[in-house]
C-alpha positions as CSV (number, residue, x, y, z in Angstrom):
1,M,46.2,-40.2,-13.7
2,N,43.8,-41.9,-11.2
3,K,44.6,-39.1,-8.7
4,I,43.6,-36.4,-11.1
5,R,40.5,-38.3,-12.1
6,S,39.4,-38.7,-8.4
7,I,40.0,-35.0,-7.7
8,L,38.0,-34.0,-10.8
9,T,35.2,-36.4,-9.8
10,C,35.1,-34.9,-6.3
11,A,35.0,-31.4,-7.7
12,L,32.2,-32.3,-10.0
13,I,30.1,-33.9,-7.2
14,V,30.7,-30.9,-4.9
15,S,29.8,-28.4,-7.7
16,A,26.6,-30.4,-8.5
17,L,25.5,-30.5,-4.9
18,L,26.4,-27.0,-3.8
19,P,23.9,-24.9,-5.8
20,S,20.9,-26.9,-4.4
21,S,21.8,-25.8,-0.9
22,I,21.7,-22.1,-1.7
23,L,18.6,-21.8,-3.8
24,A,16.2,-18.9,-2.8
25,E,12.5,-18.7,-3.2
26,D,10.3,-15.8,-4.3
27,I,7.5,-16.9,-1.9
28,D,8.7,-14.3,0.6
29,L,7.3,-11.6,-1.7
30,Y,3.8,-12.9,-1.4
31,Y,3.5,-14.3,2.1
32,G,6.0,-12.3,4.1
33,G,9.5,-13.4,4.6
34,T,11.2,-15.3,7.3
35,S,14.6,-14.8,5.7
36,G,15.6,-12.0,8.0
37,G,14.4,-8.9,6.2
38,D,11.7,-7.3,4.2
39,P,11.4,-8.2,0.5
40,N,12.7,-5.9,-2.2
41,V,11.5,-5.5,-5.8
42,L,13.6,-3.7,-8.4
43,V,11.9,-2.7,-11.7
44,V,14.6,-2.3,-14.5
45,L,13.4,-0.1,-17.4
46,D,15.2,0.0,-20.7
47,N,15.6,3.6,-21.9
48,E,16.3,3.0,-25.6
49,S,15.6,5.7,-28.2
50,N,12.4,4.0,-29.3
51,W,10.6,5.2,-26.1
52,G,9.9,8.4,-27.9
53,A,7.8,6.5,-30.5
54,T,4.0,7.0,-30.3
55,M,1.5,4.3,-29.6
56,G,-1.9,4.0,-31.2
57,G,-5.2,3.9,-29.3
58,T,-7.1,6.1,-26.9
59,L,-5.2,7.8,-24.1
60,P,-6.5,7.5,-20.5
61,S,-8.4,10.6,-19.4
62,D,-6.3,11.0,-16.3
63,L,-2.9,10.6,-18.0
64,N,-1.7,14.2,-17.5
65,T,-3.0,14.3,-13.9
66,V,-1.3,11.0,-12.9
67,A,1.9,10.9,-15.0
68,G,2.4,14.5,-15.8
69,C,2.5,14.0,-19.5
70,S,-0.1,14.2,-22.3
71,D,1.6,12.5,-25.3
72,S,1.1,8.9,-26.4
73,S,4.8,7.9,-26.1
74,Y,5.9,4.6,-24.7
75,Y,7.7,6.4,-21.9
76,C,4.5,8.2,-20.8
77,A,2.6,4.8,-20.9
78,Q,5.3,3.1,-18.7
79,K,5.3,6.0,-16.3
80,Y,1.5,6.0,-16.1
81,A,1.4,2.2,-15.5
82,L,3.9,2.3,-12.7
83,I,2.3,5.2,-10.9
84,S,-1.1,3.6,-11.2
85,L,0.2,0.3,-9.8
86,L,1.8,2.0,-6.8
87,Q,-1.3,4.0,-6.1
88,K,-3.7,1.1,-6.6
89,T,-5.6,0.1,-3.4
90,G,-7.7,-2.9,-2.6
91,P,-9.7,-4.1,0.4
92,N,-6.4,-4.7,2.3
93,G,-4.8,-1.4,1.5
94,Y,-2.2,-0.6,-1.2
95,F,-1.3,-3.3,-3.8
96,V,2.4,-2.9,-2.9
97,K,2.6,-3.2,0.9
98,D,4.6,-0.8,3.2
99,N,7.1,-3.6,4.1
100,V,8.1,-4.1,0.4
101,G,11.1,-2.1,-0.8
102,F,10.3,-1.0,-4.3
103,G,12.9,0.5,-6.6
104,I,13.0,1.7,-10.2
105,M,16.2,1.7,-12.3
106,M,16.8,2.9,-15.9
């Protein structure tokens, strides 16, 4: 019984200490990574049936030009928001830098 208890105790200690040695930080996304590669961002969109529902409020004037749609659906709003984000520029260039891998998944 003592042998099983000592094996279980060792396994518990190892499992408690192991995750702390493999933790990752998201700081590479903001300051540039030293982890051996460019940072990647994946946006996962949920494509449920309620995307066809309409939203209230005033539509942006450039909605059809930017997103290619003119209705007030949630899908059109998400599309407009993502395209606007990726086209946004500031004093240092685009909001999403060239070295950031950016993906969209439904």
